[in-house]
N, C-alpha and C positions, 0 to 999 in steps of 0.2 A: 571487448565486450560492453557497449554504454548502456547503462540503463536507461537512457535518453531514446535511444531506438524501438527500445518495447513499448513505450507509450501513445497508448491509440485514444485519440477521441473520444469513439465511441464507448469506451472504457473509463470514461470521466464522469461521475453523476454527483450533479449539484443537492443542495435541500434534502437529504436522506436523512428520514426520522430515525432517534435511535431507542430501541426497546430492550434489547439486551446484546450482547458480543453474540450470542447464539444466533437471534434471529439477523444480525449483523454477518456472522460468518456465512449464514444460509442465503444472504443476497449476495454477497459477493461469489459464493461458489455457484451460483445460478449465473451468475453474470460472464462469468471466466472458464464455465464447463466445457464449451466447446465442444471436442470428440470426447470429452473424458465426462465420467460419471458426475455430478455436483456432489454426492452423497461421500464420494470417496475425497474431493476436494475441503469438505466440511467437516468429515474426521481427521484429515489432514493439519488443517488449522486449528482444530480442537485441540490435537494430540499437541501440537507445537506451543499454542497458549497456556497448556496445564504447566509446561516446563517454566514457565515466569512470563508475566506479562509484556505483550512487545511492542509497548510505547516508550517513545525516544526520549518524552520530555517537549517542553515547549509548547507542547498543544497537538503534537505529531503521535500515531501509532502506527506503526510497521509491521502488522500479521504478515506471515510468510510459513510457507511449506514446500515440500519436496514432493511431490505427489505427482507430477504429470509423465505419462508413457513416452513421449520422443522429447528431445535436446529444447525443444524452445524453453522462453520465458513468458512470463503474462503477468503483467504489472495494472492493476484498477486503482484509481482515485476515487474515494469517497469525501465529498466534502458535507459533513453533520448539519441540519437545520439548528442546532446549536450544540454548546460543548456540551458534554459528560464526562461523568467518573467514569473511565476506561483502568483504574487504578492502577495511575501511570507511576515509574521511578519518581516523579519529582513533585507527587502529589497534585499536579495539575492539572484542568479538566483537558480532553482531548475534542478537538472538531475534525481535524484532518485523518484520514483511513488511505494508506498507501499499502496497497496488499500485492505481494509478489509469489507467485508460484514458480517453483524450477522445478526442473525435471528429478524424476528420483535417484539417479546416479549423478552427484553434485561433484564438479571440478573447483578447482583454486579460483579459475576466475568467477564463477555464481560465487562463493565466499567474499571475492574482492567486492563484486557487483552490491554484494549487501552492505558490506562495511561501508562502502561510497555513498550508496543511498542512505545509510544513516546519517552521516554525515551531511550530507546535502540537505534532508529535511528537518534537519534537527534547526536549521538557521531560521529566526523567528522572523527574517524580514520573508524569505520563501513563505511561512504559516501566514503571516499578515497578507501577502499578498495573493495567496490563494483563497484564504478565507472571505476577501474581499471581490474576488472575481466573478464576474456576472454568467459567464457560461463556461463550456468543456473549452472551446476552442481557446478562450483566454487564457485558462489553467495550462494548459499543453503551451502557450507561448513561453508563459513565464516560466515554466519547466526549461523548454527549451534553449530559452534564453541566457538562463543561467548556467543551465547545463553545458552550452558550446562556450561560456568563457570559463570555464573552470575544466582542468583533468578530470575524465570520469571513466 
């Protein structure tokens, strides 16, 4: 199970204004809802965030939740219009949000995917390239190219 296989251009958004985590999670839930209720996704993201901030450090946050009915995985990438205080582990501001939704019933491969995504998106070079990108297609290409050169 490779996370790069779940990244779709229509789920990559740039220049997103940040008002609060609440508003950010509402936007993510709406975008990623599909057949699911946005409210269920929102509540799952908030519940997970209450356990501890999902920032990775290095300008990236990885909010995630297990709330989907089927066995699919959904990933969305938001590039904020400016770095924001996200209560980061390294106290640095965050500008890239990579949201992952898992099925309600998690398997070991889901845990491994999340771990690999954390390592992948924590790289400063990836962060820098993503925030400098001009389009969703360019961001997807950055992720795919890097993902193909590494085991994920």
